[in-house]
LUMMARTOR-506077 format. One line per 4 residues: number of its first residue (from 1); their letters; for each residue z, x, y of N, C-alpha, C. Coordinates in Angstrom, 1 decimal, decimal comma, m for minus. Example, Ala and Ser with C-alpha at 12.3 -4.5 7.8 and 13.67 -1.06 7.14 Angstrom:
% residues 2
1> as> 7,8:13,2:m5,7:7,8:12,3:m4,5:7,8:13,2:m3,3 ~ 7,1:12,8:m2,2:7,1:13,7:m1,1:7,9:12,9:0,0
% end
This chain:
% residues 137
1> miqr> 68,3:234,0:72,3:69,0:233,3:71,2:70,3:233,9:70,9 ~ 71,3:233,0:70,7:72,6:233,4:70,3:72,8:232,9:68,9 ~ 73,4:233,7:68,0:73,6:233,3:66,6:75,0:233,7:66,2 ~ 75,6:232,8:65,4:77,0:233,0:64,9:77,1:232,6:63,5
5> evkp> 77,8:233,4:62,7:78,1:233,1:61,3:79,3:232,1:61,3 ~ 79,3:231,2:60,4:80,4:230,2:60,2:80,8:230,4:58,7 ~ 82,1:230,6:58,6:82,6:230,9:57,2:83,2:229,6:56,6 ~ 83,0:229,5:55,3:83,5:228,3:54,6:85,0:228,1:54,7
9> ldfl> 85,4:226,9:54,9:86,8:226,5:55,0:87,6:227,3:55,9 ~ 87,0:227,9:56,9:87,7:228,7:57,9:88,1:227,8:59,1 ~ 89,1:227,0:58,9:89,5:226,0:60,0:90,2:226,7:61,2 ~ 90,7:227,9:61,0:91,3:228,6:62,1:90,2:229,1:63,2
13> sage> 89,0:229,4:62,7:88,0:229,8:63,6:87,0:228,7:63,9 ~ 87,1:227,6:63,2:86,2:226,4:63,5:86,3:226,0:64,9 ~ 85,2:225,8:65,6:85,2:225,4:66,9:84,9:226,6:67,9 ~ 85,0:227,8:67,4:84,8:229,0:68,3:83,3:229,1:68,7
17> tasd> 82,4:228,8:67,7:81,0:228,9:68,0:80,6:227,8:69,1 ~ 81,1:226,6:69,0:80,9:225,6:70,0:81,4:226,0:71,4 ~ 82,6:226,6:71,4:83,2:227,1:72,7:82,4:228,2:73,3 ~ 81,9:229,2:72,4:81,1:230,3:72,9:79,8:229,8:73,5
21> fket> 79,1:228,9:72,8:77,9:228,3:73,3:78,1:227,6:74,6 ~ 79,1:226,8:74,7:79,4:226,1:75,9:79,6:227,0:77,1 ~ 80,4:228,0:76,9:80,7:229,0:78,0:79,5:229,7:78,4 ~ 78,6:230,1:77,5:77,3:230,7:77,8:76,5:229,8:78,7
25> lksl> 76,4:228,5:78,3:75,6:227,6:79,0:76,1:227,4:80,4 ~ 77,5:227,3:80,5:78,1:227,1:81,8:77,8:228,3:82,7 ~ 77,9:229,5:82,1:77,7:230,7:82,9:76,2:230,8:83,4 ~ 75,3:230,1:82,8:73,9:230,1:83,2:73,6:229,0:84,2
29> giap> 74,7:228,2:84,6:74,6:227,2:85,6:74,0:225,9:85,0 ~ 74,1:225,7:83,7:73,6:224,4:83,1:74,6:223,3:83,5 ~ 74,1:222,1:83,8:74,9:221,0:84,2:76,0:220,7:83,2 ~ 77,2:220,4:83,7:78,4:220,1:82,8:78,1:219,1:81,7
33> eicr> 77,4:218,0:82,0:77,1:217,0:80,9:76,3:217,6:79,8 ~ 75,3:218,4:80,2:74,5:219,1:79,2:75,3:220,0:78,3 ~ 76,2:220,8:79,0:77,0:221,7:78,3:77,9:221,0:77,3 ~ 78,4:219,8:77,7:79,3:219,0:76,9:78,5:218,5:75,6
37> kasi> 77,3:218,0:75,8:76,5:217,5:74,7:76,2:218,7:73,7 ~ 75,8:219,8:74,2:75,6:221,0:73,4:76,8:221,4:72,6 ~ 78,0:221,3:73,3:79,2:221,7:72,6:79,6:220,7:71,5 ~ 79,4:219,4:71,7:79,7:218,4:70,7:78,7:218,6:69,5
41> vtye> 77,4:218,8:69,8:76,5:219,0:68,7:76,8:220,2:67,9 ~ 77,1:221,3:68,6:77,5:222,5:67,9:78,7:222,4:67,1 ~ 79,8:221,8:67,7:81,0:221,6:67,0:80,9:220,8:65,7 ~ 80,1:219,7:65,8:80,0:218,9:64,6:79,1:219,6:63,5
45> aemn> 78,1:220,4:63,9:77,3:221,1:62,9:78,2:222,2:62,3 ~ 79,0:222,9:63,2:79,9:223,9:62,7:80,9:223,4:61,7 ~ 81,5:222,2:62,0:82,4:221,6:61,0:81,8:221,2:59,7 ~ 80,5:220,7:59,8:79,8:220,4:58,6:79,6:221,7:57,7
49> avih> 79,3:222,8:58,4:79,1:224,0:57,6:80,4:224,5:57,0 ~ 81,5:224,4:57,8:82,8:224,8:57,3:83,3:223,9:56,1 ~ 83,1:222,6:56,2:83,6:221,7:55,2:82,7:221,5:54,0 ~ 81,4:221,3:54,3:80,4:220,9:53,2:79,5:222,0:52,8
53> gggg> 79,1:222,9:53,8:77,9:223,8:53,5:78,2:225,1:53,0 ~ 79,5:225,4:52,7:79,9:226,7:52,2:79,7:227,8:53,2 ~ 79,8:227,4:54,5:79,5:228,3:55,6:78,1:228,3:56,0 ~ 77,7:229,1:56,9:76,3:229,2:57,3:76,1:229,9:58,6
57> viam> 75,0:229,6:59,3:74,7:230,2:60,5:74,3:229,2:61,5 ~ 74,7:229,3:62,8:74,4:228,4:63,8:73,8:229,2:65,0 ~ 72,6:228,8:65,5:72,0:229,5:66,5:71,7:228,5:67,7 ~ 71,7:229,1:68,9:71,3:228,3:70,1:70,3:229,0:70,9
61> elsg> 69,3:228,3:71,3:68,2:228,9:72,1:68,0:228,0:73,3 ~ 67,9:228,7:74,5:67,6:228,0:75,7:66,2:228,4:76,1 ~ 65,3:227,4:76,1:63,9:227,7:76,4:63,2:226,6:77,2 ~ 62,7:227,0:78,3:62,0:225,9:79,1:63,0:224,8:79,5
65> drit> 62,7:223,6:79,1:63,4:222,5:79,5:64,4:222,0:78,4 ~ 64,7:222,8:77,5:65,6:222,4:76,4:66,5:223,4:75,8 ~ 67,5:222,9:75,2:68,4:223,7:74,3:68,2:223,3:72,9 ~ 67,9:224,3:72,0:67,8:224,0:70,6:68,9:224,6:69,8
69> ivak> 69,6:223,8:69,0:70,7:224,2:68,2:70,2:224,1:66,8 ~ 70,3:225,2:66,0:69,9:225,2:64,6:71,0:225,6:63,7 ~ 71,4:224,8:62,8:72,5:225,1:61,8:71,8:225,2:60,4 ~ 72,1:226,3:59,7:71,6:226,4:58,4:72,7:226,8:57,4
73> degp> 72,7:226,2:56,2:73,7:226,6:55,2:73,0:226,6:53,9 ~ 73,7:227,1:52,9:73,2:227,2:51,5:74,0:226,4:50,6 ~ 74,7:225,3:51,2:75,5:224,4:50,4:74,8:223,5:49,5 ~ 75,4:222,4:49,1:74,9:221,5:48,2:73,8:220,6:48,7
77> gien> 73,5:220,7:50,0:72,5:219,8:50,6:73,1:218,4:50,8 ~ 72,3:217,5:51,3:72,7:216,1:51,5:71,8:215,3:50,6 ~ 72,5:214,5:49,7:71,8:213,7:48,7:71,1:212,5:49,4 ~ 71,7:211,9:50,3:71,1:210,7:51,0:71,4:210,8:52,5
81> vsla> 70,4:211,3:53,2:70,5:211,5:54,6:70,8:210,2:55,4 ~ 70,1:209,1:55,1:70,3:207,9:55,8:71,8:207,4:55,6 ~ 72,3:207,6:54,4:73,7:207,2:54,2:74,7:208,1:55,0 ~ 74,4:209,4:55,0:75,2:210,4:55,7:75,2:210,1:57,2
85> mqeg> 74,1:209,5:57,7:74,0:209,2:59,1:74,9:208,0:59,5 ~ 75,4:207,3:58,6:76,2:206,1:58,9:77,6:206,5:59,3 ~ 78,1:206,0:60,5:79,4:206,3:60,9:80,5:205,9:59,9 ~ 81,4:206,9:59,6:82,4:206,6:58,7:82,1:207,1:57,2
89> ysta> 80,9:207,3:56,9:80,5:207,8:55,6:80,9:209,3:55,4 ~ 81,6:209,6:54,4:82,0:211,0:54,3:82,1:211,4:52,8 ~ 81,7:212,6:52,5:81,9:213,1:51,1:83,0:214,2:51,1 ~ 83,7:214,3:52,2:84,8:215,3:52,3:85,9:215,0:51,3
93> pdfi> 86,4:216,0:50,6:87,5:215,8:49,7:88,8:215,4:50,4 ~ 89,7:214,8:49,6:90,9:214,4:50,2:91,7:215,4:50,9 ~ 91,7:216,7:50,4:92,5:217,7:51,1:92,0:218,0:52,5 ~ 90,7:217,8:52,7:90,1:218,0:54,1:90,5:216,8:55,0
97> remg> 90,4:215,6:54,4:90,8:214,4:55,2:92,3:214,5:55,6 ~ 93,1:215,0:54,7:94,5:215,1:55,0:94,8:216,1:56,1 ~ 93,9:217,0:56,4:94,0:217,9:57,5:93,5:217,3:58,8 ~ 92,9:216,0:58,7:92,4:215,4:59,9:90,9:215,5:60,1
101> fgag> 90,2:216,1:59,2:88,8:216,3:59,3:88,0:215,4:58,3 ~ 86,7:215,4:58,3:85,9:214,7:57,3:85,9:213,2:57,5 ~ 85,9:212,7:58,8:86,0:211,3:59,1:84,6:210,6:59,0 ~ 83,6:211,4:58,8:82,2:210,8:58,7:81,6:210,5:60,0
105> mglp> 81,9:211,3:61,0:81,3:211,1:62,3:80,4:212,3:62,7 ~ 80,4:213,3:61,9:79,6:214,5:62,3:78,2:214,3:62,6 ~ 77,4:213,8:61,6:76,0:213,6:61,8:75,7:212,5:62,8 ~ 76,5:211,4:62,8:76,3:210,3:63,8:76,5:210,9:65,2
109> nikk> 77,5:211,7:65,4:77,7:212,3:66,7:76,6:213,3:67,1 ~ 76,1:214,1:66,2:75,0:215,0:66,5:73,8:214,1:66,9 ~ 73,5:213,1:66,2:72,4:212,2:66,6:72,6:211,6:68,0 ~ 73,9:211,1:68,3:74,2:210,5:69,5:74,0:211,4:70,7
113> ysde> 74,4:212,7:70,6:74,3:213,6:71,7:73,1:214,5:71,7 ~ 72,2:214,3:70,8:70,9:215,0:70,8:69,8:214,1:71,3 ~ 68,8:214,8:71,9:67,6:214,0:72,3:66,6:214,0:71,1 ~ 66,7:215,0:70,3:65,8:215,0:69,1:66,7:215,6:67,9
117> leie> 66,5:215,1:66,7:67,3:215,6:65,6:66,4:215,6:64,4 ~ 66,4:216,8:63,7:65,6:216,9:62,4:66,5:217,5:61,4 ~ 66,5:217,0:60,2:67,3:217,5:59,1:66,4:217,7:57,9 ~ 66,4:219,0:57,5:65,7:219,3:56,3:66,7:219,7:55,2
121> tepg> 66,7:218,9:54,1:67,7:219,2:53,1:67,1:218,8:51,7 ~ 67,7:219,4:50,7:67,4:219,1:49,4:68,6:219,3:48,5 ~ 69,0:218,3:47,7:70,2:218,5:46,9:70,2:219,9:46,1 ~ 71,3:220,6:46,3:71,4:221,9:45,6:70,7:223,1:46,4
125> kgmt> 70,1:222,8:47,5:69,3:223,8:48,2:69,7:224,0:49,7 ~ 70,9:223,4:50,1:71,3:223,6:51,4:70,7:222,7:52,4 ~ 70,9:223,0:53,7:70,4:222,2:54,8:70,1:223,0:56,0 ~ 69,1:222,5:56,7:68,8:223,1:58,1:68,7:221,9:59,0
129> lrav> 69,5:222,0:60,0:69,6:220,9:61,1:69,1:221,5:62,4 ~ 68,2:220,8:63,0:67,6:221,2:64,3:67,9:220,1:65,3 ~ 68,7:220,4:66,3:68,9:219,4:67,4:68,4:220,0:68,7 ~ 67,8:219,1:69,5:67,3:219,4:70,8:68,0:218,6:71,9
133> iylr> 68,4:219,3:72,9:69,0:218,6:74,1:68,2:219,0:75,3 ~ 67,6:218,0:76,0:66,8:218,3:77,2:67,7:218,6:78,4 ~ 67,3:219,5:79,2:68,1:219,9:80,4:67,9:218,9:81,6 ~ 68,4:217,7:81,3:68,5:216,7:82,3:69,8:215,9:82,0
137> d> 70,3:215,3:83,0:71,6:214,5:82,8:71,2:213,1:82,4
% end
């Protein structure tokens, strides 16, 4: 298991975890399309932690026939998960959107590129996201 800390509002480092995970998978001979999916899932989870979650931790585990990516934060949680899963829905403040982030595609992209997705959240208590990608093209 590889685990990385994600700092709140750290846009200079945002994306490094996704790049590290992708390079690790590539070095293990994982198919490029699977590496790409894992990178997208990780990047979107990382940006959610940076923008909304007050930072957090992202871990990746390669086990058997799957890659599991887990993102945890202690942020405000998600009030309405089904609404947050809609493309274009965002609670990002204006200053985040002015930087080109917060377009409301994070969770929809995570769902699109994952084979399994589970989100545990409670308003005021943070969030744990678990995404699984199977090792097949």
